[in-house]
C-alpha positions in Angstrom: 10.6 -12.7 -25.5 14.1 -11.8 -26.8 16.2 -9.1 -25.9 17.9 -7.1 -28.6 21.1 -7.5 -28.9 23.4 -4.7 -27.6 25.6 -2.7 -30.4 28.8 -3.1 -30.5 29.3 0.3 -28.8 27.0 -0.3 -26.1 28.9 -3.8 -25.5 32.1 -2.6 -25.2 30.7 0.0 -22.2 29.2 -2.7 -20.3 32.1 -4.6 -20.4 34.2 -1.7 -19.2 31.8 -0.8 -16.8 32.2 -4.7 -15.4 35.8 -4.3 -15.1 35.3 -1.1 -13.2 33.1 -3.2 -11.3 35.9 -5.3 -10.5 38.5 -3.0 -9.8 36.0 -1.5 -6.8 35.3 -4.9 -5.1 39.0 -6.3 -5.3 39.7 -3.3 -3.2 36.9 -3.3 -1.0 37.4 -7.0 -0.3 41.1 -6.8 0.9 39.6 -3.7 3.3 38.5 -3.7 6.6 34.3 -3.8 6.9 34.1 -0.3 8.3 37.0 1.6 6.2 35.0 0.5 3.3 31.5 2.2 4.9 33.6 5.3 5.5 35.1 5.6 2.1 31.7 5.3 0.9 30.2 8.1 2.9 33.5 10.1 2.3 33.0 9.5 -1.5 29.4 10.4 -1.6 29.3 13.6 0.5 32.0 14.7 -1.7 30.2 14.0 -5.1 26.7 13.8 -4.5 26.2 17.6 -3.7 27.6 18.3 -7.5 25.1 16.2 -8.9 21.3 16.7 -9.9 20.1 13.8 -7.5 21.4 16.2 -4.8 18.3 18.8 -6.0 15.7 15.7 -5.7 16.6 15.0 -2.2 16.5 18.5 -1.2 13.1 19.0 -3.0 12.2 15.6 -0.8 13.2 16.6 2.0 11.1 20.0 1.6 7.9 18.5 0.8 8.5 16.2 3.8 9.8 18.6 6.6 8.2 21.9 5.2 8.7 23.4 8.4 12.5 22.9 9.1 15.1 25.7 8.6 17.7 25.9 6.1 20.4 24.5 8.8 18.2 21.4 9.3 17.9 20.6 5.5 21.5 20.9 5.2 22.3 19.2 8.0 20.1 16.2 6.5 21.1 16.5 2.8 25.2 15.7 4.3 23.5 13.2 6.4 21.6 11.6 3.8 24.6 11.1 1.4 26.5 9.7 4.3 24.1 6.7 4.7 23.3 6.2 0.6 27.3 6.2 0.4 27.6 3.7 3.1 25.6 1.6 1.7 26.2 1.2 -1.9 29.7 0.5 -1.0 28.5 -2.1 2.0 26.2 -3.9 -1.3 30.2 -4.8 -2.0 31.0 -6.5 1.0 27.6 -7.7 2.2 28.9 -11.5 3.2 30.9 -10.2 5.6 28.5 -7.9 6.7 26.1 -10.7 7.3 28.6 -13.2 8.0 29.8 -11.1 11.7 27.4 -11.9 14.0 28.1 -9.0 16.0 27.0 -6.8 12.8 23.6 -7.3 12.4 20.6 -7.7 15.6 17.2 -8.4 14.9 14.4 -6.7 17.1 11.7 -9.2 17.4 13.2 -11.9 15.4 10.8 -14.2 17.2 8.3 -13.2 14.8 10.5 -15.1 11.9 10.6 -18.3 14.2 6.9 -17.9 14.1 6.2 -17.7 10.6 8.4 -20.2 9.6 6.7 -22.7 12.7 2.9 -21.6 11.0 4.2 -23.3 7.5 1.9 -20.0 6.3 3.3 -17.5 4.0 3.2 -13.7 4.6 3.9 -10.8 2.2 6.8 -9.0 3.8 7.1 -5.0 2.9 9.6 -2.5 3.5 11.1 0.4 1.9 15.0 1.4 1.6 15.6 2.3 4.8 19.3 2.0 6.2 21.0 -0.3 4.2 18.1 -1.9 2.7 19.7 -5.3 1.6 20.2 -6.2 4.9 16.5 -6.9 5.3 16.4 -9.9 2.5 19.5 -11.4 3.5 17.8 -12.0 7.4 14.9 -13.1 5.7 17.0 -15.7 3.9 18.4 -16.5 6.6 15.9 -17.2 9.0 13.9 -20.4 8.9 11.1 -18.6 6.6 11.0 -19.6 3.2 10.9 -16.6 0.8 11.2 -15.1 -2.7 12.7 -11.9 -2.9 11.9 -9.4 -5.9 14.3 -7.6 -7.6 15.1 -5.2 -10.5 17.6 -6.3 -12.9 20.5 -4.0 -13.8 21.1 -2.5 -17.3 24.2 -4.2 -18.0 23.8 -7.8 -17.9 27.9 -8.5 -17.3 27.7 -6.3 -13.9 24.2 -8.0 -13.4 25.7 -11.1 -13.4 28.3 -10.2 -10.5 25.7 -8.6 -8.5 23.5 -12.3 -8.2 27.0 -14.2 -7.5 27.9 -11.6 -4.8 24.3 -12.1 -3.2 24.7 -16.1 -3.4 27.2 -15.4 -1.1 25.1 -14.2 1.7 22.2 -16.0 0.6 19.7 -14.3 -1.1 19.0 -17.0 -3.9 15.9 -16.6 -5.2 14.6 -14.1 -7.2 11.6 -13.1 -8.7 12.4 -10.2 -11.1 9.6 -7.5 -11.2 7.2 -7.5 -13.9 5.2 -9.9 -15.6 7.6 -12.5 -15.2 7.9 -11.5 -11.5 4.5 -11.7 -10.8 3.5 -15.1 -11.6 6.6 -16.4 -9.9 5.6 -14.7 -6.8 1.9 -16.0 -7.3 3.1 -19.5 -7.9 5.6 -19.1 -4.3 2.5 -18.2 -2.5 0.4 -20.8 -3.6 3.4 -23.4 -2.4 3.3 -21.8 0.6 6.3 -19.8 0.6 6.4 -16.0 1.5 7.6 -13.2 -0.8 9.5 -9.7 -0.1 8.9 -6.9 -1.6 10.1 -2.9 -1.5 6.8 -0.5 -1.7 8.3 2.9 -1.2 9.1 3.8 -4.7 7.1 5.7 -7.3 5.0 2.9 -9.4 3.4 4.7 -12.5 -0.2 3.6 -12.8 -0.3 2.7 -9.4 -2.8 3.8 -6.2 -2.9 7.3 -5.5 -2.4 7.1 -1.8 -1.2 10.1 0.4 2.5 10.2 1.7 3.6 13.1 3.5 0.6 14.8 2.6 0.9 14.6 -1.3 -0.7 11.9 -3.4 2.0 9.8 -4.5 1.4 6.6 -7.0 2.0 3.5 -5.1 2.4 -0.5 -6.2 -0.6 -2.4 -5.1 1.0 -5.6 -5.7 1.8 -6.3 -2.0 -1.2 -5.5 -0.5 -3.3 -7.2 -3.7 -1.2 -10.6 -2.8 -2.0 -10.3 1.0 -5.6 -10.1 0.3 -5.5 -13.0 -2.6 -4.2 -15.0 -0.2 -6.0 -14.1 3.0 -2.4 -13.8 4.7 -1.1 -10.5 6.1 1.8 -7.7 5.5 4.9 -8.8 7.6 6.9 -5.2 7.7 10.5 -4.9 8.0 13.3 -2.0 8.4 16.9 -1.4 8.6 18.5 0.6 11.3 22.0 1.6 11.1 23.6 1.8 14.5 27.3 2.8 13.8 29.0 3.0 10.9 28.6 -0.9 8.9 26.4 -2.6 12.2 22.7 -2.7 11.8 19.1 -3.6 13.8 16.6 -5.6 11.4 13.2 -4.5 13.1 10.1 -7.0 12.8 7.5 -5.0 12.9 4.0 -5.8 13.9 1.8 -7.7 10.9 -0.3 -5.3 9.2 -4.0 -6.9 9.3 -6.0 -6.1 5.8 -9.9 -5.3 6.0 -11.9 -8.0 3.6 -14.8 -6.4 2.8 -15.6 -7.8 -0.4 -14.8 -4.3 -2.1 -10.7 -5.7 -3.4 -10.5 -2.1 -5.2 -11.2 -0.7 -2.0 -9.0 -3.2 0.2 -6.2 -2.9 -1.8 -6.4 1.1 -1.5 -7.0 0.6 1.7 -4.0 -1.6 2.3 -1.7 1.0 0.1 -2.6 3.5 2.8 -1.5 1.2 5.4 1.8 1.0 3.9 2.5 4.4 3.2 1.8 5.0 6.7 4.2 2.6 8.0 6.8 4.4 5.6 6.0 7.4 6.8 6.5 6.3 10.5 10.2 5.1 9.8 10.8 7.8 7.9 9.8 10.1 10.4 12.0 8.5 12.8 15.4 8.0 11.0 14.9 10.7 8.3 18.7 10.8 7.4 18.3 6.7 6.8 15.9 6.6 3.6 16.6 7.1 0.1 16.0 10.7 -0.8 16.9 10.5 -4.0 14.1 8.9 -5.5 11.7 11.1 -7.3 8.6 9.5 -5.2 6.1 12.3 -6.0 4.6 13.3 -9.7 7.0 14.5 -12.0 5.4 18.1 -11.8 7.2 18.2 -8.3 10.2 18.3 -9.4 9.6 21.0 -12.1 8.3 23.5 -9.6 11.2 23.2 -7.8 13.5 24.2 -10.3 
């Protein structure tokens, strides 16, 4: 489908945004890695509490930790802005992070070697933990052949730049979200390549499954793909060690049950993924992306 041409005003705005992006990139690339990360933390901790996203994060924290005191919620709000700010600025210099051998340590990395050696595809799943972009970079810099999903940015000029920067640290293969992306993922698995998807954000029309005690609409795609190709869900997560240094954890695979009832099997897979997300969030609560409206819209209307 041909996209509608943007208005002149919209195109001018996009180009101005791209110019601003270029300026930020230029400064980020001449500064030390940890300085860039520190600046992101400082900036988001200063600006974040002034935005509507702060209220979303607070609502989410109270859902997940209903027993937490006001002081604990306040502390987690500060810490999650610290992590979010670091992550967004680090995305601009990911090639420098990935290229430094002392900045990313892979835990249970032999599992990636095993996947590559068997030449059998898996469905990688993860969530927006810590600097979540470290995970796909780790996969594509391993022996595993993998298609990475992405959500294209609205601004085509910035999108072009982001794809070019991802290319610098090895993330070259993208399956766009949506119908075209689904076909690309099916084709990749059919060729024996693995695929990687984030599975922790709201998916309207998805499977309603419990997440921290509330029903949350969750994308069934990863579980459906794993069942269709008779393979496993391979969870991974990223942990921030200190500033721009990370652990990437390759967890034990999730084996899905084949009962003959595909709908029930997909729902069971979604519940297992949500349980994995819960475990990771409870382990390191400050490192999840709390500003996303994960639960139904009325949840946030009631919190106003």
